[in-house]
FITOR-96244 format. One record per residue (C-alpha): residue number from 1; residue in one letter; x negated, y, z. Coordinates in Angstrom, 3 decimals, always signed. Each point is the difference from the previous one (the first is absolute). Example, Ala and Ser with C-alpha at 12.3 -4.5 7.8 and 13.67 -1.06 7.14 Angstrom:
2
1;A;-12.300;-4.500;+7.800 .
2;S;-1.370;+3.440;-0.660 .
END
This chain:
570
1;X;+0.000;+0.000;+0.000 .
2;X;-1.399;+3.413;-0.959 .
3;X;-0.124;+2.865;+2.491 .
4;X;+2.320;+2.994;-0.299 .
5;X;-3.000;+2.134;-0.930 .
6;X;-0.926;-2.421;-2.773 .
7;X;+3.572;-0.017;-1.305 .
8;X;+0.067;+3.784;-0.022 .
9;X;-3.294;+0.080;-1.885 .
10;X;+1.334;-2.552;-2.486 .
11;X;+3.069;+2.157;-0.528 .
12;X;-2.217;+3.004;-0.709 .
13;X;-1.967;-2.050;-2.537 .
14;X;+3.221;-1.109;-1.705 .
15;X;+1.261;+3.584;-0.198 .
16;X;-3.315;+1.146;-1.466 .
17;X;+0.179;-2.776;-2.600 .
18;X;+3.606;+0.931;-0.725 .
19;X;-1.026;+3.597;-0.618 .
20;X;-2.751;-1.179;-2.318 .
21;X;+2.447;-2.209;-1.907 .
22;X;+2.403;+2.923;-0.452 .
23;X;-2.882;+2.122;-1.253 .
24;X;-0.873;-2.756;-2.468 .
25;X;+3.632;-0.072;-1.125 .
26;X;-0.082;+3.680;-0.930 .
27;X;-3.368;-0.411;-1.709 .
28;X;+1.282;-3.043;-1.882 .
29;X;+2.982;+1.871;-1.392 .
30;X;-2.317;+2.716;-1.253 .
31;X;-2.463;-2.437;-1.529 .
32;X;+2.622;-2.219;-1.603 .
33;X;+1.574;+2.977;-1.696 .
34;X;-3.359;+0.660;-1.636 .
35;X;-0.584;-3.586;-1.152 .
36;X;-0.383;-0.658;-3.680 .
37;X;+1.544;-3.129;-1.520 .
38;X;-2.135;-2.981;+0.939 .
39;X;-2.051;+2.035;+2.463 .
40;X;-0.522;-0.671;+3.694 .
41;X;+2.297;+1.572;+2.582 .
42;X;-0.356;+0.463;+3.697 .
43;X;+0.879;-2.470;+2.717 .
44;X;+3.589;-0.665;+0.984 .
45;X;+1.486;+2.482;+2.480 .
46;X;+1.680;-1.221;+3.154 .
47;X;+3.620;-1.085;-0.076 .
48;X;+1.313;+1.851;+3.047 .
49;X;+3.200;-1.213;+1.692 .
50;X;+2.336;+2.286;+1.953 .
51;X;-1.339;+0.971;+3.420 .
52;X;+3.225;-1.205;+1.610 .
53;X;-0.469;-3.643;-1.027 .
54;X;+0.061;-2.077;+3.170 .
55;X;+1.482;-3.449;-0.612 .
56;X;-0.734;-2.939;-2.309 .
57;X;+2.759;+0.789;-2.466 .
58;X;-0.532;+3.751;+0.190 .
59;X;-3.522;-0.005;-1.400 .
60;X;+0.827;+1.343;-3.438 .
61;X;-2.940;+1.904;-1.531 .
62;X;+0.932;+3.232;-1.674 .
63;X;-0.260;+0.090;-3.760 .
64;X;-3.121;+1.860;-1.107 .
65;X;+0.045;+2.622;-2.685 .
66;X;-0.488;-1.539;-3.455 .
67;X;-3.656;-0.184;-0.948 .
68;X;+0.057;-1.865;-3.301 .
69;X;-1.746;+1.516;-2.956 .
70;X;-0.149;-1.966;-3.227 .
71;X;-3.084;-2.208;+0.069 .
72;X;-1.222;+1.319;+3.357 .
73;X;-1.714;-2.436;+2.353 .
74;X;-0.859;+0.001;+3.668 .
75;X;-3.695;-0.116;+0.795 .
76;X;+0.234;-3.720;+0.805 .
77;X;+1.846;-1.141;-3.117 .
78;X;+3.809;+0.029;+0.149 .
79;X;+2.002;+2.564;-1.912 .
80;X;+1.692;+2.901;+1.709 .
81;X;+3.284;-1.420;-1.313 .
82;X;-0.685;-3.250;+1.839 .
83;X;-0.712;+2.003;+3.124 .
84;X;+3.281;+1.887;-0.337 .
85;X;+1.859;-3.271;-0.537 .
86;X;-1.642;-1.388;+3.118 .
87;X;+1.014;+3.045;+2.021 .
88;X;+3.593;-0.547;-1.071 .
89;X;-0.133;-3.702;+0.834 .
90;X;-1.500;+0.621;+3.437 .
91;X;+2.611;+2.656;+0.731 .
92;X;+2.672;-2.702;-0.232 .
93;X;-1.761;-2.399;+2.395 .
94;X;+0.842;-0.584;+3.634 .
95;X;-2.749;-0.201;+2.580 .
96;X;+0.274;-3.792;-0.066 .
97;X;-0.565;+0.016;-3.755 .
98;X;-2.904;+2.440;+0.269 .
99;X;-1.625;-2.084;+2.733 .
100;X;-0.010;-3.030;-2.292 .
101;X;-1.079;+1.835;-3.132 .
102;X;-3.376;+0.741;+1.586 .
103;X;-0.733;-3.604;+1.032 .
104;X;-1.470;-3.011;-1.842 .
105;X;+0.618;-3.240;+1.855 .
106;X;-1.657;-3.391;+0.046 .
107;X;+1.124;-3.544;+0.736 .
108;X;-1.378;-3.450;+0.724 .
109;X;+0.042;-2.992;-2.343 .
110;X;+1.200;-0.431;-3.553 .
111;X;+3.749;+0.503;+0.545 .
112;X;+0.749;+3.697;-0.614 .
113;X;+3.657;-0.175;+1.092 .
114;X;-0.615;+1.629;+3.377 .
115;X;-1.946;+2.799;-1.617 .
116;X;+2.715;+0.634;-2.561 .
117;X;+2.465;+0.221;+2.892 .
118;X;-2.253;+2.433;+1.858 .
119;X;-0.195;+2.197;-3.104 .
120;X;+3.790;+0.101;-0.111 .
121;X;+0.470;+0.415;+3.763 .
122;X;-2.648;+2.670;+0.528 .
123;X;-0.103;+1.634;-3.453 .
124;X;-3.711;-0.831;-0.278 .
125;X;-2.014;+1.386;-2.906 .
126;X;-1.087;-3.567;-0.766 .
127;X;-2.433;-2.697;+1.028 .
128;X;-3.645;-0.945;-0.137 .
129;X;-0.956;-3.503;-1.150 .
130;X;-2.731;-1.619;+2.066 .
131;X;-1.903;-3.204;-0.736 .
132;X;+2.373;-2.253;+1.947 .
133;X;+2.968;+1.410;-1.929 .
134;X;-1.295;-1.066;-3.418 .
135;X;+1.891;-3.009;-1.428 .
136;X;-2.341;-2.723;-1.232 .
137;X;+0.267;-2.957;-2.330 .
138;X;-0.800;-3.543;+1.109 .
139;X;-3.658;+0.447;-0.957 .
140;X;-0.371;+3.170;+2.093 .
141;X;+0.190;+2.559;-2.814 .
142;X;+2.246;+3.048;+0.035 .
143;X;+3.441;-0.732;-1.456 .
144;X;+0.605;+3.038;-2.255 .
145;X;+3.684;-0.741;-0.555 .
146;X;+0.697;-0.333;+3.712 .
147;X;-2.118;+3.063;+0.801 .
148;X;+1.967;+2.063;-2.486 .
149;X;+3.233;-1.194;+1.588 .
150;X;-1.255;+1.207;+3.396 .
151;X;-0.855;+3.487;-1.226 .
152;X;+3.287;+0.194;-1.898 .
153;X;+1.824;-0.838;+3.206 .
154;X;-1.539;+3.009;+1.737 .
155;X;+0.844;+2.239;-2.946 .
156;X;+3.579;-1.263;-0.023 .
157;X;+0.338;+0.563;+3.757 .
158;X;-1.025;+3.647;-0.402 .
159;X;+2.401;+0.426;-2.921 .
160;X;+2.817;-1.591;+2.005 .
161;X;-0.514;+2.764;+2.558 .
162;X;+0.975;+2.518;-2.677 .
163;X;-3.496;+1.245;-0.793 .
164;X;-0.823;+0.620;-3.648 .
165;X;-3.801;+0.080;+0.363 .
166;X;-2.244;-3.087;+0.211 .
167;X;-0.921;-1.862;+3.150 .
168;X;-3.489;+0.247;+1.428 .
169;X;-1.267;-3.520;-0.719 .
170;X;-3.609;+0.106;+1.065 .
171;X;-2.990;-2.286;+0.377 .
172;X;-3.703;+0.136;+0.899 .
173;X;-1.820;-0.948;-3.200 .
174;X;-3.385;+1.717;-0.035 .
175;X;-2.049;-2.703;-1.701 .
176;X;-2.556;-2.173;+1.742 .
177;X;+0.961;-1.361;+3.397 .
178;X;+3.055;+2.243;+0.374 .
179;X;+2.395;-1.535;-2.502 .
180;X;+3.333;-1.367;+1.222 .
181;X;+0.838;-1.486;-3.385 .
182;X;-2.365;-2.634;-1.366 .
183;X;+0.005;-2.231;-3.061 .
184;X;+1.515;+0.007;-2.575 .
185;X;-0.384;+3.778;+0.300 .
186;X;-3.367;+1.244;-1.179 .
187;X;-2.606;-0.061;+2.758 .
188;X;-1.806;+3.347;+0.128 .
189;X;-3.420;+0.850;+1.468 .
190;X;-0.562;+2.082;+3.114 .
191;X;+0.087;+3.788;-0.264 .
192;X;-3.748;+0.066;+0.699 .
193;X;-0.472;-1.599;-3.419 .
194;X;+1.234;+3.248;-1.539 .
195;X;-2.361;+1.984;+2.183 .
196;X;-2.846;-2.053;-1.452 .
197;X;+1.273;+0.621;-3.524 .
198;X;+0.521;+3.725;+0.745 .
199;X;+2.386;+0.256;-2.939 .
200;X;+3.300;+1.804;+0.750 .
201;X;+1.461;-0.953;-3.380 .
202;X;-0.600;-3.702;+0.696 .
203;X;+1.704;+0.324;+3.380 .
204;X;+2.958;+1.831;-1.494 .
205;X;+0.666;-2.636;-2.649 .
206;X;-0.513;-2.796;+2.531 .
207;X;+2.547;+1.497;+2.375 .
208;X;+2.530;+0.405;-2.779 .
209;X;-0.467;-3.662;-0.889 .
210;X;+0.120;-1.253;+3.595 .
211;X;+3.111;+1.942;+0.904 .
212;X;+1.850;-0.738;-3.228 .
213;X;+0.184;-3.612;+1.193 .
214;X;+1.464;+1.179;+3.313 .
215;X;+2.517;+2.172;-1.839 .
216;X;+1.059;-3.016;-2.019 .
217;X;+0.958;-1.718;+3.269 .
218;X;+2.103;+2.927;+1.186 .
219;X;-2.399;+1.829;+2.309 .
220;X;+0.124;+3.799;+0.156 .
221;X;-2.880;+0.883;+2.375 .
222;X;-3.476;-1.372;+0.677 .
223;X;-1.873;+1.038;+3.135 .
224;X;-3.233;+0.778;-1.823 .
225;X;-2.540;+1.353;-0.672 .
226;X;-2.126;+0.269;+3.100 .
227;X;-2.151;+3.106;-0.226 .
228;X;-1.679;-0.636;+3.336 .
229;X;-3.731;+0.684;-0.069 .
230;X;-1.724;-3.026;+1.500 .
231;X;-2.957;+0.505;+2.331 .
232;X;-1.416;-3.474;-0.579 .
233;X;-0.326;-3.162;+2.001 .
234;X;+1.349;+1.676;+3.145 .
235;X;+3.331;+0.543;-1.781 .
236;X;+2.047;-3.074;+1.001 .
237;X;+3.176;+0.793;-1.931 .
238;X;-0.605;+1.571;-3.407 .
239;X;-3.263;-1.435;-1.350 .
240;X;+0.377;-0.937;-3.664 .
241;X;+3.455;+1.585;+0.017 .
242;X;-1.897;+3.287;-0.336 .
243;X;-1.360;+1.211;-3.307 .
244;X;-3.182;+1.317;+1.573 .
245;X;-1.684;+1.650;+2.966 .
246;X;-0.395;+3.117;-2.159 .
247;X;+2.901;+2.449;+0.550 .
248;X;-0.516;+1.594;-3.406 .
249;X;+0.265;-3.318;-1.842 .
250;X;+3.068;-1.034;+1.988 .
251;X;+1.554;+3.407;-0.685 .
252;X;-0.557;-0.531;-3.733 .
253;X;+1.397;-3.536;-0.107 .
254;X;+3.079;+0.394;+2.211 .
255;X;+1.973;+2.274;-2.348 .
256;X;-0.884;-2.261;-2.950 .
257;X;+1.548;-2.953;+1.819 .
258;X;+3.132;+2.030;+0.727 .
259;X;+0.339;+1.064;-3.637 .
260;X;-0.238;-3.613;-1.106 .
261;X;+2.603;-1.169;+2.494 .
262;X;+2.476;+2.700;-0.928 .
263;X;-0.331;-0.964;-3.674 .
264;X;+1.387;-3.414;+0.960 .
265;X;+3.021;+1.500;+1.735 .
266;X;-1.295;-0.982;+3.444 .
267;X;-0.365;+2.602;+2.736 .
268;X;-3.426;+0.034;+1.692 .
269;X;-0.586;+0.525;+3.707 .
270;X;-3.424;+1.575;+0.530 .
271;X;-1.391;-1.174;+3.344 .
272;X;-0.991;+0.178;+2.909 .
273;X;-0.175;+3.632;+1.178 .
274;X;-1.869;+1.187;+2.111 .
275;X;-2.427;-2.670;-1.261 .
276;X;-0.430;-3.599;+1.134 .
277;X;-3.447;-0.704;-1.401 .
278;X;-1.967;+1.755;+2.732 .
279;X;+1.555;-1.395;+3.191 .
280;X;-1.333;-3.098;+1.792 .
281;X;+3.360;-1.655;+0.700 .
282;X;+2.841;-1.535;-2.018 .
283;X;+3.347;+1.753;+0.511 .
284;X;+1.794;-3.298;-0.552 .
285;X;-1.485;-1.099;+3.327 .
286;X;-0.609;+3.166;+2.050 .
287;X;-0.046;+3.783;-0.201 .
288;X;-3.181;+1.176;-1.754 .
289;X;-1.575;+3.168;+1.368 .
290;X;-1.535;+2.467;-2.443 .
291;X;-2.748;+2.003;+1.738 .
292;X;-1.277;+1.969;-3.002 .
293;X;+0.269;+3.775;-0.032 .
294;X;+2.454;+1.784;-2.268 .
295;X;-2.909;+1.116;-2.173 .
296;X;-1.137;-3.603;-0.436 .
297;X;+3.540;-1.152;-0.744 .
298;X;+0.585;+2.699;-2.598 .
299;X;-3.289;-0.731;-1.747 .
300;X;+0.301;-3.801;+0.044 .
301;X;+3.335;-1.621;+0.831 .
302;X;+2.355;+2.728;-1.163 .
303;X;-1.717;+0.943;-3.264 .
304;X;+1.726;-2.767;-2.034 .
305;X;+3.393;+0.907;+1.480 .
306;X;-0.569;+3.621;-0.924 .
307;X;-0.834;-1.046;-3.556 .
308;X;+3.119;-2.151;-0.110 .
309;X;+2.146;+2.892;+1.208 .
310;X;-1.525;+2.277;-2.637 .
311;X;+0.740;-2.628;-2.644 .
312;X;+3.676;-0.046;+1.014 .
313;X;+0.383;-3.497;+1.434 .
314;X;+3.565;-0.702;+1.179 .
315;X;-0.510;-2.116;+3.138 .
316;X;-2.650;-0.194;+2.702 .
317;X;-0.116;-2.373;+2.949 .
318;X;-0.664;+1.131;+3.555 .
319;X;-2.031;-2.529;+1.976 .
320;X;-0.122;-0.729;+3.724 .
321;X;-3.242;+1.625;+1.138 .
322;X;-0.617;+2.200;+3.039 .
323;X;-1.993;+2.988;-1.223 .
324;X;-1.668;+1.576;+3.002 .
325;X;-0.521;+3.321;-1.767 .
326;X;+3.735;+0.280;-0.733 .
327;X;+2.093;-1.871;+2.561 .
328;X;-1.989;-2.182;+2.415 .
329;X;+1.503;-3.367;+0.854 .
330;X;+2.990;+0.386;-2.325 .
331;X;+0.397;-2.170;-3.130 .
332;X;-0.071;+2.207;-3.082 .
333;X;+3.325;-1.476;-1.143 .
334;X;+1.801;+1.714;+2.895 .
335;X;-2.229;+3.089;+0.211 .
336;X;+1.202;+3.317;-1.399 .
337;X;-3.579;+1.260;-0.143 .
338;X;-0.956;-2.779;-2.398 .
339;X;+2.965;+0.609;-2.304 .
340;X;-0.821;+3.699;+0.016 .
341;X;-3.600;-0.839;-0.939 .
342;X;+1.220;-2.019;-2.980 .
343;X;+2.411;+2.717;-1.108 .
344;X;-2.792;+2.568;+0.360 .
345;X;-1.851;-1.868;-2.752 .
346;X;+2.785;+1.111;-2.332 .
347;X;+2.051;-3.194;-0.046 .
348;X;+3.744;+0.605;-0.403 .
349;X;+1.302;-3.471;-0.838 .
350;X;+1.283;-2.896;+2.092 .
351;X;-2.000;-1.088;+3.043 .
352;X;+0.618;-3.653;+0.854 .
353;X;-1.241;-1.498;+3.237 .
354;X;-2.137;-3.089;+0.113 .
355;X;+1.929;-2.981;+1.380 .
356;X;+1.532;+1.025;+3.321 .
357;X;-0.209;-3.554;+1.324 .
358;X;-3.821;+0.152;+0.099 .
359;X;-1.584;-0.269;+3.437 .
360;X;-1.561;+3.479;-0.155 .
361;X;+3.438;+1.600;+0.346 .
362;X;+2.210;-2.860;+1.198 .
363;X;-1.976;-0.402;+3.236 .
364;X;+0.709;+3.623;+0.902 .
365;X;+3.546;+0.302;-1.354 .
366;X;+1.561;-3.502;-0.065 .
367;X;+3.201;-0.977;-1.766 .
368;X;+1.384;+2.897;-2.010 .
369;X;-1.476;+2.851;+2.036 .
370;X;-2.579;+1.092;-2.565 .
371;X;+2.528;+0.725;-2.758 .
372;X;+1.561;+3.223;+1.321 .
373;X;-3.409;+1.164;+1.266 .
374;X;-1.550;-0.457;-3.438 .
375;X;+2.818;+1.906;-1.683 .
376;X;-0.232;+2.849;+2.498 .
377;X;-3.753;+0.133;-0.573 .
378;X;+0.384;+0.302;-3.776 .
379;X;+0.510;-3.434;-1.586 .
380;X;+2.455;-0.330;-2.888 .
381;X;+0.188;-3.786;-0.395 .
382;X;-0.355;-2.531;+2.827 .
383;X;-1.555;-3.301;-1.010 .
384;X;+0.810;-3.216;+1.862 .
385;X;+1.336;+1.131;+3.370 .
386;X;-0.197;-3.006;+2.323 .
387;X;+3.766;-0.060;+0.534 .
388;X;+1.856;+1.839;-2.739 .
389;X;+3.277;+0.061;+1.925 .
390;X;-1.668;+1.443;+3.110 .
391;X;-1.966;+2.504;-2.081 .
392;X;+3.162;+1.116;-1.777 .
393;X;+1.821;+0.446;+3.299 .
394;X;-2.985;+1.918;+1.360 .
395;X;+0.057;+2.427;-2.914 .
396;X;+3.724;+0.649;+0.388 .
397;X;-0.419;+0.495;+3.754 .
398;X;-2.900;+2.396;-0.570 .
399;X;+2.194;+2.106;-2.286 .
400;X;+2.741;+0.033;+2.607 .
401;X;-2.267;+1.077;+2.860 .
402;X;-1.943;+2.496;-2.105 .
403;X;-3.429;-1.607;+0.247 .
404;X;+0.107;-0.517;-3.770 .
405;X;+1.263;+3.100;-1.835 .
406;X;+2.678;-0.838;-2.539 .
407;X;-1.761;+2.116;-2.618 .
408;X;-3.137;-2.135;+0.376 .
409;X;+1.981;-3.171;-0.701 .
410;X;+1.744;+1.620;-2.954 .
411;X;-3.314;+1.221;-1.391 .
412;X;-1.462;-3.500;+0.204 .
413;X;+3.035;-1.606;-1.629 .
414;X;-0.005;+2.598;-2.771 .
415;X;-3.620;-0.747;-0.850 .
416;X;+0.664;-3.760;-0.051 .
417;X;+3.102;+0.264;-2.182 .
418;X;-1.790;+2.388;-2.375 .
419;X;-2.884;-2.468;-0.232 .
420;X;+2.238;-2.947;-0.851 .
421;X;+1.973;+1.949;-2.585 .
422;X;-3.331;+0.734;-1.660 .
423;X;-1.010;-3.654;+0.221 .
424;X;+3.037;-0.894;-2.097 .
425;X;-1.225;+2.430;-2.654 .
426;X;-3.520;-1.426;+0.112 .
427;X;+1.285;-3.553;-0.328 .
428;X;+2.109;+0.923;-3.027 .
429;X;-3.123;+1.261;-1.773 .
430;X;-2.272;-2.930;+0.948 .
431;X;-0.555;-3.492;-1.365 .
432;X;-0.012;-3.010;+2.300 .
433;X;-2.215;-3.059;-0.392 .
434;X;+0.358;-3.703;+0.666 .
435;X;-1.881;-1.635;+2.898 .
436;X;-3.553;-0.862;-1.010 .
437;X;+0.056;+2.036;-3.175 .
438;X;-3.086;+2.039;+0.889 .
439;X;-2.632;-2.606;+0.829 .
440;X;-2.429;+1.294;-2.665 .
441;X;+0.317;+3.544;+1.353 .
442;X;-0.820;-1.193;+3.508 .
443;X;-3.071;-1.839;-1.268 .
444;X;-1.132;+3.120;-1.873 .
445;X;+0.287;+2.031;+3.200 .
446;X;-2.185;-2.460;+1.898 .
447;X;-2.512;-0.076;-2.835 .
448;X;-0.292;+3.796;+0.140 .
449;X;-0.788;-0.016;+3.704 .
450;X;-2.267;-2.995;+0.492 .
451;X;-3.314;+1.120;+1.476 .
452;X;-3.454;-1.608;+0.164 .
453;X;-1.708;+1.210;+3.181 .
454;X;-3.245;-1.879;-0.357 .
455;X;-1.434;-2.415;-2.563 .
456;X;-0.013;-0.083;-3.781 .
457;X;+2.490;+2.226;-1.743 .
458;X;+0.223;-2.178;-3.085 .
459;X;-0.600;-3.538;-1.185 .
460;X;+1.267;-3.449;+0.944 .
461;X;-0.410;-0.532;+3.747 .
462;X;+1.607;-3.449;+0.156 .
463;X;-1.585;-2.011;-2.814 .
464;X;+3.196;-1.968;-0.385 .
465;X;+0.483;-1.223;+3.586 .
466;X;+1.247;+1.386;+3.296 .
467;X;+0.388;-1.328;+3.515 .
468;X;+2.520;+1.880;+2.155 .
469;X;-0.605;+0.880;+3.638 .
470;X;+2.840;+1.389;+2.122 .
471;X;+3.206;+1.541;-1.203 .
472;X;+3.554;-1.134;+0.528 .
473;X;+1.542;-2.884;-1.917 .
474;X;+1.654;+2.549;-2.296 .
475;X;-3.337;+1.771;-0.536 .
476;X;-1.733;-3.253;-0.953 .
477;X;+2.835;-0.943;-2.323 .
478;X;-0.068;+3.363;-1.775 .
479;X;-3.795;+0.054;-0.313 .
480;X;+0.036;-3.538;-1.379 .
481;X;+2.689;+0.836;-2.553 .
482;X;-1.839;+3.106;-1.192 .
483;X;-3.245;-1.964;-0.193 .
484;X;+1.585;-2.788;-2.033 .
485;X;+1.342;+2.548;-2.484 .
486;X;-3.609;+1.128;-0.550 .
487;X;-1.591;-3.436;-0.217 .
488;X;-1.506;+0.051;+3.495 .
489;X;+0.013;-3.213;+2.021 .
490;X;+0.809;+0.345;+3.688 .
491;X;-1.463;-2.573;+2.361 .
492;X;-2.889;-0.971;+2.243 .
493;X;-3.493;+0.921;-1.149 .
494;X;+0.896;+3.100;-1.977 .
495;X;-0.917;+3.611;+0.627 .
496;X;+1.417;+0.756;+3.446 .
497;X;+2.679;+2.704;+0.101 .
498;X;+1.306;+1.198;+3.379 .
499;X;+3.564;+1.317;-0.129 .
500;X;+0.207;+2.558;+2.799 .
501;X;+3.411;+0.999;+1.290 .
502;X;+1.033;+2.934;+2.218 .
503;X;-1.322;-1.685;+3.151 .
504;X;-3.539;+0.078;-1.427 .
505;X;-0.592;-3.670;+0.721 .
506;X;-2.523;-1.556;-2.339 .
507;X;-3.276;-1.844;-0.307 .
508;X;-3.268;+0.442;-1.865 .
509;X;+0.511;-0.445;-3.720 .
510;X;-1.473;+0.896;-3.374 .
511;X;+2.896;+2.360;-0.687 .
512;X;+2.476;+1.628;+2.396 .
513;X;+3.303;+1.433;-1.202 .
514;X;+2.075;+2.279;+2.261 .
515;X;+3.700;-0.622;-0.530 .
516;X;+1.112;+2.975;+2.097 .
517;X;-1.762;+3.067;+1.405 .
518;X;-3.727;-0.192;-0.854 .
519;X;-1.291;+0.434;+3.562 .
520;X;+0.869;-3.682;+0.470 .
521;X;-3.259;-0.671;-1.855 .
522;X;-1.958;+1.258;+3.010 .
523;X;+0.320;-3.472;+1.532 .
524;X;-1.303;-1.842;-3.068 .
525;X;-3.546;-0.575;-1.253 .
526;X;-0.163;-0.280;-3.794 .
527;X;-2.367;+1.346;-2.693 .
528;X;+3.025;+0.873;-2.168 .
529;X;+2.911;+1.831;+1.626 .
530;X;+3.133;+0.966;-1.879 .
531;X;+3.081;+1.914;+1.147 .
532;X;+3.162;-1.267;-1.652 .
533;X;+2.277;+1.722;+2.563 .
534;X;+2.802;-2.527;-0.591 .
535;X;+0.812;-3.694;-0.295 .
536;X;+2.605;+0.186;-2.756 .
537;X;-0.241;-2.236;-3.082 .
538;X;-1.057;+3.092;-1.956 .
539;X;-2.739;+0.782;+2.505 .
540;X;-1.450;-3.496;-0.292 .
541;X;+0.134;+0.229;-3.789 .
542;X;-1.964;+3.251;+0.191 .
543;X;-2.514;-1.578;+2.401 .
544;X;-0.613;-2.981;-2.303 .
545;X;-0.440;+2.282;-2.993 .
546;X;-2.755;+1.848;+1.864 .
547;X;-1.609;-3.181;+1.359 .
548;X;-0.143;-1.596;-3.449 .
549;X;-1.343;+3.151;-1.653 .
550;X;+3.123;+0.452;-2.100 .
551;X;+0.710;+3.442;+1.420 .
552;X;-1.713;+2.820;+1.844 .
553;X;+0.931;+1.169;+3.492 .
554;X;+0.970;+3.664;-0.480 .
555;X;+1.213;+0.745;+3.532 .
556;X;-1.703;+2.179;+2.588 .
557;X;+0.237;-0.575;+3.729 .
558;X;+2.755;+2.402;+1.200 .
559;X;-1.000;-0.280;+3.669 .
560;X;-3.234;-0.106;+1.935 .
561;X;-0.909;-3.276;+1.709 .
562;X;-2.716;-0.948;+2.465 .
563;X;-2.289;-0.960;-2.863 .
564;X;+1.047;+2.182;-2.928 .
565;X;+0.865;+3.597;-0.745 .
566;X;+3.226;+1.015;-1.681 .
567;X;-0.582;+0.149;-3.740 .
568;X;-2.133;-3.151;-0.097 .
569;X;+0.492;-2.019;-3.148 .
570;X;-1.485;-0.876;-3.366 .
END
């Protein structure tokens, strides 16, 4: 329970933010009126409900003045017409409907019936699909037909509630280890692969390809890319999920990934502000504490988010990190100071929280307590509250007792509805793809990033035979298949190749290949060391092409390791 002094201070912060939002509204109207067709507009102004609203059914936001100008766009993508349509839709919602429209639920198992019911009961924006929700065939592969039926069920549940915009049907599909949907969808390399390639155009086309397969299954949002700047082996959470430890390179690649995703009709979710790559704890398990100064954060962690804001990305994710320089001991997802810091970078789109059932926030605010706090702090979309029914009730109660201003809830709902109206437009202009259609593109991405750290940069290193040390069963199978395709025999007595996973376990060998972040090679002794960054079929194909001398290794190390400087490569 917060003290009366703290509550008073929070109220002052909310009023200050409200004043800033009203100022932005006036500025937006001026800027939009000056927009040229196809040009960028300003961010969406607040949708302000009547001051007398006090009960659940009385929370009817006032209709804003029309802002639409032909062809005009908000700074984060949607048209001003879509914003005006969202304002009108939100004005007709009750508090119960608004409370659901800003929430994305989750469920357990492969039967989505309970989630469909929750969408109808609580007016949820939609659902996320986690790994245990994915329907599989008898051989363990994703069942595309069944998966499409699941996403359609969520879309139908939203439509049955009278909403004419799409459901938020989201997933975590970054590439590499974070991929909820496996085969037969194309398996994509880790983001660090693209840091090694340092080619924004390659990343853009890869993200269009990856997400077009998700769009074909009915998804509308992907919680990617991560623009966290990793600080190396002491980073337990991000690792190869990061493009690089260089803020400038990450800042260049992040917007390219977003552009590619939007071309597929999928909404991106740039994450995890205020930066998860430089804290020594995993927010899934505990609350990480960020001790860096604001100057350090602005120069390192926040630089890619600033670049993303400048590029006009539509969605950013707020993580669960206690930033001592902003709000000591308070998870960023429920901290007004952290939302203000993100907005101060120029971002005007939708802020989605990281999953609210993660230990970093759930341990402090169990059940549904975090939901209303996050909204009051500045969140627009609440991802995975532990108990959606409790969270919904908490939001409604917070409106009734005044701890959550009704205009803040309306503002959040307006941004979310505007976003999803725009998603429908994006999807209409995009082409979907069938699962597995982009295998060659994934292999090309791995080939562009593969990096030789030490040893010969060209020539046949295997002489027709290889003996594998380490690796998972899947790693061995994929290496063996790629070797067979190139006439290499795998068995005892050949050139020893250590396959080194993220745990760094390995033994002395002739050749060591890192299948994740390259600092795993620190534990291995080999005269030839190669960073493949991934263990996808395409990554192993690229590795075998280099080992047999059929291809060069064009990548450059995008991070520093204990033994090598960033930029190392052939």
